[in-house]
ZADO-1210 file (C-alpha; in nm, 4 decimals, padded with zeros to 6 digits):
<atoms>
<atom x="13.2901" y="08.7498" z="12.8261" code="UNK" pos="1"/>
<atom x="13.2894" y="09.0537" z="13.0444" code="UNK" pos="2"/>
<atom x="13.2966" y="09.4235" z="12.9882" code="UNK" pos="3"/>
<atom x="13.3082" y="09.7560" z="13.1576" code="UNK" pos="4"/>
<atom x="12.9329" y="09.8167" z="13.1508" code="UNK" pos="5"/>
<atom x="12.7266" y="09.7538" z="13.4624" code="UNK" pos="6"/>
<atom x="12.5092" y="09.5128" z="13.2616" code="UNK" pos="7"/>
<atom x="12.8021" y="09.3057" z="13.1335" code="UNK" pos="8"/>
<atom x="12.9119" y="08.9960" z="13.3184" code="UNK" pos="9"/>
<atom x="13.1370" y="08.7080" z="13.2120" code="UNK" pos="10"/>
<atom x="12.9673" y="08.4355" z="13.0056" code="UNK" pos="11"/>
<atom x="13.0865" y="08.1356" z="12.8148" code="UNK" pos="12"/>
<atom x="13.0370" y="08.1626" z="12.4384" code="UNK" pos="13"/>
<atom x="12.9335" y="07.8799" z="12.2066" code="UNK" pos="14"/>
<atom x="12.9896" y="07.9238" z="11.8335" code="UNK" pos="15"/>
<atom x="12.8011" y="07.6876" z="11.6000" code="UNK" pos="16"/>
<atom x="12.9717" y="07.7781" z="11.2734" code="UNK" pos="17"/>
<atom x="13.2922" y="07.9410" z="11.1500" code="UNK" pos="18"/>
<atom x="13.3015" y="08.3087" z="11.0546" code="UNK" pos="19"/>
<atom x="13.5393" y="08.5832" z="10.9481" code="UNK" pos="20"/>
<atom x="13.5584" y="08.9302" z="11.0988" code="UNK" pos="21"/>
<atom x="13.6897" y="09.2441" z="10.9272" code="UNK" pos="22"/>
<atom x="14.0196" y="09.3729" z="11.0685" code="UNK" pos="23"/>
<atom x="13.8804" y="09.7235" z="11.1351" code="UNK" pos="24"/>
<atom x="13.5536" y="09.9103" z="11.1425" code="UNK" pos="25"/>
<atom x="13.4024" y="09.9926" z="10.8044" code="UNK" pos="26"/>
<atom x="13.5742" y="10.3095" z="10.6839" code="UNK" pos="27"/>
<atom x="13.4038" y="10.6155" z="10.5434" code="UNK" pos="28"/>
<atom x="13.5749" y="10.5392" z="10.2112" code="UNK" pos="29"/>
<atom x="13.4338" y="10.1856" z="10.2015" code="UNK" pos="30"/>
<atom x="13.0877" y="10.3122" z="10.2930" code="UNK" pos="31"/>
<atom x="13.0932" y="10.5954" z="10.0397" code="UNK" pos="32"/>
<atom x="13.2204" y="10.3701" z="09.7574" code="UNK" pos="33"/>
<atom x="12.9325" y="10.1279" z="09.8082" code="UNK" pos="34"/>
<atom x="12.6494" y="10.3538" z="09.9270" code="UNK" pos="35"/>
<atom x="12.7349" y="10.6749" z="09.7372" code="UNK" pos="36"/>
<atom x="12.7253" y="10.8999" z="10.0435" code="UNK" pos="37"/>
<atom x="12.8979" y="10.9579" z="10.3739" code="UNK" pos="38"/>
<atom x="12.6753" y="10.9822" z="10.6807" code="UNK" pos="39"/>
<atom x="12.9560" y="11.0597" z="10.9239" code="UNK" pos="40"/>
<atom x="12.9820" y="11.3633" z="11.1486" code="UNK" pos="41"/>
<atom x="13.3613" y="11.3357" z="11.1808" code="UNK" pos="42"/>
<atom x="13.4725" y="11.3493" z="10.8175" code="UNK" pos="43"/>
<atom x="13.7846" y="11.4716" z="10.6418" code="UNK" pos="44"/>
<atom x="13.9660" y="11.1437" z="10.5810" code="UNK" pos="45"/>
<atom x="13.8190" y="10.8375" z="10.4113" code="UNK" pos="46"/>
<atom x="14.0130" y="10.6129" z="10.6531" code="UNK" pos="47"/>
<atom x="13.8081" y="10.7331" z="10.9474" code="UNK" pos="48"/>
<atom x="13.5428" y="10.4856" z="11.0628" code="UNK" pos="49"/>
<atom x="13.1930" y="10.5475" z="10.9371" code="UNK" pos="50"/>
<atom x="12.9626" y="10.6622" z="11.2186" code="UNK" pos="51"/>
<atom x="12.6129" y="10.8092" z="11.2541" code="UNK" pos="52"/>
<atom x="12.4870" y="10.4858" z="11.0973" code="UNK" pos="53"/>
<atom x="12.1564" y="10.3363" z="11.2122" code="UNK" pos="54"/>
<atom x="12.1003" y="09.9623" z="11.2401" code="UNK" pos="55"/>
<atom x="11.8809" y="09.9861" z="10.9285" code="UNK" pos="56"/>
<atom x="12.1634" y="10.1699" z="10.7459" code="UNK" pos="57"/>
<atom x="12.4008" y="09.8879" z="10.8441" code="UNK" pos="58"/>
<atom x="12.1543" y="09.6287" z="10.7124" code="UNK" pos="59"/>
<atom x="12.1301" y="09.8194" z="10.3802" code="UNK" pos="60"/>
<atom x="12.5115" y="09.8205" z="10.3580" code="UNK" pos="61"/>
<atom x="12.5234" y="09.4449" z="10.4202" code="UNK" pos="62"/>
<atom x="12.2553" y="09.3862" z="10.1530" code="UNK" pos="63"/>
<atom x="12.4513" y="09.6009" z="09.9060" code="UNK" pos="64"/>
<atom x="12.7691" y="09.4036" z="09.9845" code="UNK" pos="65"/>
<atom x="12.5890" y="09.0755" z="09.9253" code="UNK" pos="66"/>
<atom x="12.4519" y="09.2088" z="09.5942" code="UNK" pos="67"/>
<atom x="12.7858" y="09.3271" z="09.4537" code="UNK" pos="68"/>
<atom x="13.0532" y="09.1300" z="09.6386" code="UNK" pos="69"/>
<atom x="12.9114" y="08.7803" z="09.6413" code="UNK" pos="70"/>
<atom x="13.1126" y="08.5257" z="09.8349" code="UNK" pos="71"/>
<atom x="13.1647" y="08.1640" z="09.7362" code="UNK" pos="72"/>
<atom x="13.0477" y="07.8405" z="09.8906" code="UNK" pos="73"/>
<atom x="12.7383" y="07.9721" z="10.0661" code="UNK" pos="74"/>
<atom x="12.9141" y="08.2455" z="10.2635" code="UNK" pos="75"/>
<atom x="12.7416" y="08.5825" z="10.3020" code="UNK" pos="76"/>
<atom x="12.8047" y="08.9210" z="10.4603" code="UNK" pos="77"/>
<atom x="12.6188" y="08.9857" z="10.7884" code="UNK" pos="78"/>
<atom x="12.6487" y="09.1829" z="11.1069" code="UNK" pos="79"/>
<atom x="12.8006" y="08.9722" z="11.3828" code="UNK" pos="80"/>
<atom x="12.5911" y="08.8356" z="11.6638" code="UNK" pos="81"/>
<atom x="12.6883" y="08.9585" z="12.0080" code="UNK" pos="82"/>
<atom x="12.8519" y="08.6235" z="12.0809" code="UNK" pos="83"/>
<atom x="13.0605" y="08.6433" z="11.7624" code="UNK" pos="84"/>
<atom x="13.1573" y="09.0037" z="11.8346" code="UNK" pos="85"/>
<atom x="13.2508" y="08.9356" z="12.1973" code="UNK" pos="86"/>
<atom x="13.4555" y="08.6280" z="12.1043" code="UNK" pos="87"/>
<atom x="13.6447" y="08.8168" z="11.8313" code="UNK" pos="88"/>
<atom x="13.6887" y="09.1240" z="12.0513" code="UNK" pos="89"/>
<atom x="13.8597" y="08.9314" z="12.3289" code="UNK" pos="90"/>
<atom x="14.1001" y="08.7627" z="12.0847" code="UNK" pos="91"/>
<atom x="14.1481" y="08.4566" z="12.3014" code="UNK" pos="92"/>
<atom x="14.1705" y="08.6399" z="12.6337" code="UNK" pos="93"/>
<atom x="13.9268" y="08.6153" z="12.9250" code="UNK" pos="94"/>
<atom x="13.9495" y="08.9617" z="13.0832" code="UNK" pos="95"/>
<atom x="13.7353" y="09.2672" z="13.0264" code="UNK" pos="96"/>
<atom x="13.9766" y="09.3841" z="12.7555" code="UNK" pos="97"/>
<atom x="14.2060" y="09.2014" z="12.5139" code="UNK" pos="98"/>
<atom x="14.5066" y="09.3950" z="12.6440" code="UNK" pos="99"/>
<atom x="14.6066" y="09.7407" z="12.7655" code="UNK" pos="100"/>
<atom x="14.3140" y="09.9720" z="12.6894" code="UNK" pos="101"/>
<atom x="14.5306" y="10.2797" z="12.6259" code="UNK" pos="102"/>
<atom x="14.7404" y="10.0874" z="12.3738" code="UNK" pos="103"/>
<atom x="14.4413" y="09.9271" z="12.2001" code="UNK" pos="104"/>
<atom x="14.1588" y="10.1808" z="12.2034" code="UNK" pos="105"/>
<atom x="14.0479" y="10.5335" z="12.1356" code="UNK" pos="106"/>
<atom x="13.8005" y="10.5982" z="12.4172" code="UNK" pos="107"/>
<atom x="13.6740" y="10.8790" z="12.6399" code="UNK" pos="108"/>
<atom x="14.0088" y="10.9269" z="12.8189" code="UNK" pos="109"/>
<atom x="14.2224" y="10.9686" z="12.5050" code="UNK" pos="110"/>
<atom x="14.0049" y="11.0344" z="12.1980" code="UNK" pos="111"/>
<atom x="13.9401" y="11.4065" z="12.2334" code="UNK" pos="112"/>
<atom x="13.5701" y="11.3235" z="12.1748" code="UNK" pos="113"/>
<atom x="13.6245" y="11.2413" z="11.8069" code="UNK" pos="114"/>
<atom x="13.6881" y="10.9352" z="11.5945" code="UNK" pos="115"/>
<atom x="14.0371" y="10.8468" z="11.4740" code="UNK" pos="116"/>
<atom x="14.1812" y="10.6718" z="11.1680" code="UNK" pos="117"/>
<atom x="14.1115" y="10.2988" z="11.1811" code="UNK" pos="118"/>
<atom x="14.3901" y="10.0647" z="11.2797" code="UNK" pos="119"/>
<atom x="14.6108" y="10.3228" z="11.4509" code="UNK" pos="120"/>
<atom x="14.6049" y="10.1505" z="11.7896" code="UNK" pos="121"/>
<atom x="14.7393" y="09.8022" z="11.8658" code="UNK" pos="122"/>
<atom x="14.5391" y="09.5064" z="11.7364" code="UNK" pos="123"/>
<atom x="14.4257" y="09.2225" z="11.9603" code="UNK" pos="124"/>
<atom x="14.6062" y="08.8868" z="11.9430" code="UNK" pos="125"/>
<atom x="14.3980" y="08.7873" z="11.6397" code="UNK" pos="126"/>
<atom x="14.4879" y="09.1005" z="11.4407" code="UNK" pos="127"/>
<atom x="14.1560" y="09.2822" z="11.4901" code="UNK" pos="128"/>
<atom x="14.1753" y="09.6585" z="11.5483" code="UNK" pos="129"/>
<atom x="13.9484" y="09.9042" z="11.7267" code="UNK" pos="130"/>
<atom x="13.7373" y="09.6387" z="11.8970" code="UNK" pos="131"/>
<atom x="13.7374" y="09.8291" z="12.2284" code="UNK" pos="132"/>
<atom x="13.6859" y="10.1823" z="12.1060" code="UNK" pos="133"/>
<atom x="13.6858" y="10.4495" z="11.8378" code="UNK" pos="134"/>
<atom x="13.3177" y="10.4199" z="11.7371" code="UNK" pos="135"/>
<atom x="13.0193" y="10.2117" z="11.8464" code="UNK" pos="136"/>
<atom x="12.9371" y="09.9023" z="11.6411" code="UNK" pos="137"/>
<atom x="12.6099" y="09.7309" z="11.5584" code="UNK" pos="138"/>
<atom x="12.5429" y="09.3622" z="11.6171" code="UNK" pos="139"/>
<atom x="12.2679" y="09.1498" z="11.4623" code="UNK" pos="140"/>
<atom x="12.1084" y="09.0813" z="11.8017" code="UNK" pos="141"/>
<atom x="11.8571" y="09.2631" z="12.0139" code="UNK" pos="142"/>
<atom x="11.9666" y="09.3753" z="12.3588" code="UNK" pos="143"/>
<atom x="11.8629" y="09.1671" z="12.6550" code="UNK" pos="144"/>
<atom x="11.9754" y="09.0702" z="13.0015" code="UNK" pos="145"/>
<atom x="12.1567" y="08.7380" z="13.0119" code="UNK" pos="146"/>
<atom x="12.1231" y="08.5411" z="13.3326" code="UNK" pos="147"/>
<atom x="12.4686" y="08.5071" z="13.4882" code="UNK" pos="148"/>
<atom x="12.4851" y="08.1310" z="13.4316" code="UNK" pos="149"/>
<atom x="12.3521" y="08.1431" z="13.0731" code="UNK" pos="150"/>
<atom x="12.5923" y="08.0491" z="12.7928" code="UNK" pos="151"/>
<atom x="12.5794" y="08.2859" z="12.4950" code="UNK" pos="152"/>
<atom x="12.5474" y="08.1295" z="12.1508" code="UNK" pos="153"/>
<atom x="12.5877" y="08.2759" z="11.8048" code="UNK" pos="154"/>
<atom x="12.2151" y="08.2272" z="11.7421" code="UNK" pos="155"/>
<atom x="12.0867" y="08.5861" z="11.7372" code="UNK" pos="156"/>
<atom x="11.9460" y="08.6835" z="12.0754" code="UNK" pos="157"/>
<atom x="11.6631" y="08.8678" z="11.8940" code="UNK" pos="158"/>
<atom x="11.4893" y="08.5323" z="11.8700" code="UNK" pos="159"/>
<atom x="11.4520" y="08.5484" z="12.2486" code="UNK" pos="160"/>
<atom x="11.4134" y="08.9203" z="12.3279" code="UNK" pos="161"/>
<atom x="11.3250" y="09.2165" z="12.1073" code="UNK" pos="162"/>
<atom x="11.3674" y="09.5061" z="12.3496" code="UNK" pos="163"/>
<atom x="11.6662" y="09.6922" z="12.2040" code="UNK" pos="164"/>
<atom x="11.9220" y="09.6367" z="11.9328" code="UNK" pos="165"/>
<atom x="12.2737" y="09.5754" z="12.0566" code="UNK" pos="166"/>
<atom x="12.5198" y="09.8550" z="11.9897" code="UNK" pos="167"/>
<atom x="12.8826" y="09.7597" z="12.0404" code="UNK" pos="168"/>
<atom x="13.2066" y="09.9607" z="12.0199" code="UNK" pos="169"/>
<atom x="12.9119" y="09.9901" z="11.2904" code="UNK" pos="170"/>
<atom x="13.1003" y="09.6606" z="11.3387" code="UNK" pos="171"/>
<atom x="13.3463" y="09.4900" z="11.1183" code="UNK" pos="172"/>
<atom x="13.1275" y="09.2767" z="10.8997" code="UNK" pos="173"/>
<atom x="13.1099" y="08.9047" z="10.9383" code="UNK" pos="174"/>
<atom x="13.1009" y="08.6416" z="10.6699" code="UNK" pos="175"/>
<atom x="12.9062" y="08.3500" z="10.8029" code="UNK" pos="176"/>
<atom x="12.8408" y="08.0123" z="10.6497" code="UNK" pos="177"/>
<atom x="12.4657" y="07.9975" z="10.5923" code="UNK" pos="178"/>
</atoms>
């Protein structure tokens, strides 16, 4: 997987178990209904993505989801690992983006420096929206440099390096077989 950042280079991704990814970022309405408050700077519509959320806030949201929206057969709500996020983001493609960036993303060139309603740009081939823009998204991993020839797995990278948490373009939540 590649990206536009200077620290992102293509890697192969190995997934050890199936997972589901939300179609959009968590909305302010979803956050407020579960957590009782809205932390977002850009408010005004409950279909805007929640933002201004720390990694700890995201973990509290996931714990609240697991407490009140239990899933069957050993599935649970989690943040995605970087490998899971990258795989879902690309939607089966191998380039830096899953398609035309202007058609798929709100980003610095077209956003007006604000967030936009979720799902208003084109989805990737797997039906996932806003994977390349709108707001930043948290992953379960810690940030670290991957050697160019290292395959990325869905085992959280925090087991190897605890320098920084990974912040991707508050992520759609993942249900992962435990």
